[in-house]
C-alpha positions as CSV (number, residue, x, y, z in Angstrom):
1,M,0.0,0.0,0.0
2,K,1.9,3.0,-1.3
3,T,0.6,6.5,-0.4
4,S,2.0,9.6,-2.0
5,L,1.3,13.2,-0.7
6,P,2.6,16.5,-2.1
7,L,4.0,19.2,0.2
8,K,6.2,22.2,0.1
9,V,9.5,22.7,2.0
10,Q,9.3,25.3,4.7
11,S,12.3,26.9,6.5
12,I,13.0,28.8,9.6
13,K,16.0,30.9,10.6
14,S,16.9,31.4,14.2
15,K,19.2,34.2,15.4
16,G,22.8,33.4,14.5
17,Q,21.9,30.1,12.8
18,K,21.6,28.9,9.2
19,Q,18.2,28.5,7.7
20,R,16.7,25.1,8.7
21,P,14.4,23.4,6.3
22,Y,11.4,21.4,7.6
23,V,8.4,19.5,6.1
24,Y,5.0,18.9,7.6
25,L,3.6,15.4,8.0
26,S,-0.1,15.2,6.8
27,A,-2.8,13.9,9.2
28,D,-3.2,10.9,6.9
29,L,0.5,9.9,7.2
30,V,0.5,10.5,11.0
31,E,-2.5,8.2,11.3
32,K,-1.0,5.5,9.0
33,T,2.5,5.5,10.5
34,G,1.4,5.9,14.1
35,L,4.0,8.6,14.6
36,K,3.6,11.0,17.6
37,Q,5.0,14.2,18.8
38,K,8.6,13.8,20.2
39,D,9.0,10.4,18.6
40,L,12.6,9.8,17.8
41,V,13.1,9.5,14.1
42,E,16.1,9.2,11.8
43,W,16.8,10.6,8.4
44,E,18.9,8.7,5.9
45,L,20.2,9.7,2.5
46,I,19.2,7.0,0.0
47,G,19.5,8.7,-3.4
48,R,20.1,11.9,-5.2
49,R,16.5,13.1,-4.7
50,K,15.4,10.8,-1.9
51,L,15.5,10.8,1.9
52,R,14.2,8.0,4.2
53,L,12.6,8.7,7.5
54,D,12.4,5.9,10.1
55,R,11.2,5.7,13.6
56,V,14.0,4.9,16.1
57,L,12.9,2.7,19.0
58,R,15.7,3.8,21.3
59,K,18.5,6.4,21.2
60,K,21.6,4.9,19.8
61,R,25.1,6.2,18.9
62,C,25.5,6.2,15.2
63,S,28.8,6.6,13.4
64,D,27.2,6.6,10.0
65,P,27.6,10.1,8.5
66,Q,24.4,9.7,6.4
67,T,22.0,9.2,9.2
68,Y,20.6,12.0,11.5
69,P,18.4,11.2,14.5
70,L,15.8,13.9,15.4
71,K,12.6,14.3,17.3
72,L,9.3,15.1,15.6
73,Q,8.0,18.6,16.4
74,A,4.4,19.8,16.7
75,I,2.6,23.1,16.1
76,K,-0.6,23.6,18.1
77,S,-2.8,26.4,16.8
78,K,-6.0,27.6,18.5
79,G,-9.0,25.8,17.1
80,Q,-7.0,23.4,14.9
81,K,-5.5,20.0,15.2
82,T,-1.9,19.6,16.1
83,R,0.3,19.4,13.1
84,L,3.6,17.4,13.1
85,Y,6.7,18.4,11.2
86,V,10.3,17.3,11.0
87,Y,13.4,19.3,10.3
88,V,15.6,18.2,7.4
89,P,19.3,18.3,8.5
90,V,21.1,21.0,6.5
91,P,23.8,18.6,5.2
92,L,21.0,16.2,3.9
93,A,19.1,19.2,2.4
94,A,22.2,20.3,0.6
95,A,23.0,16.7,-0.6
96,I,19.7,16.5,-2.4
97,R,19.6,20.3,-3.2
98,L,16.4,20.9,-1.3
99,R,15.2,24.5,-1.4
100,H,12.6,26.6,0.4
101,G,9.2,26.5,-1.3
102,E,10.2,23.5,-3.4
103,P,7.5,20.8,-3.8
104,V,8.3,17.5,-2.3
105,R,6.2,14.4,-1.6
106,W,6.0,11.8,1.1
107,E,5.6,8.1,0.1
108,Y,4.7,5.6,2.7
109,D,5.2,1.9,1.8
110,G,4.0,0.4,5.0
111,T,7.4,0.3,6.7
112,A,9.1,3.7,6.2
113,L,8.4,7.2,4.9
114,L,10.3,8.4,1.9
115,M,10.6,12.1,1.1
116,L,11.1,12.7,-2.6
117,R,12.1,15.9,-4.5
118,N,10.0,16.4,-7.6
119,A,12.2,16.3,-10.7
């Protein structure tokens, strides 16, 4: 069961820091994957235009330079459902040439989420 959903890359810049890209997870994907706020997830570079996002069951030390563990973040707006999002580590965003406002899509194959840049 493969699900594909289009999104746009957002970014935030904190004082004295580089711009950090992030992508929202749609309510459909959150429901299908069972992901929750503050779940530990890990990004992995798997292609020129593809990143894989997996849930990590416990914190682990990883020496692989292509994996990046993070926590899912949430935005709570008055009168709206909580929306989950995840930062894309700057080195991975650079590796796949991800830019602010660029359309991307999530694909869920039943085991992991794939974020794909549109060609």
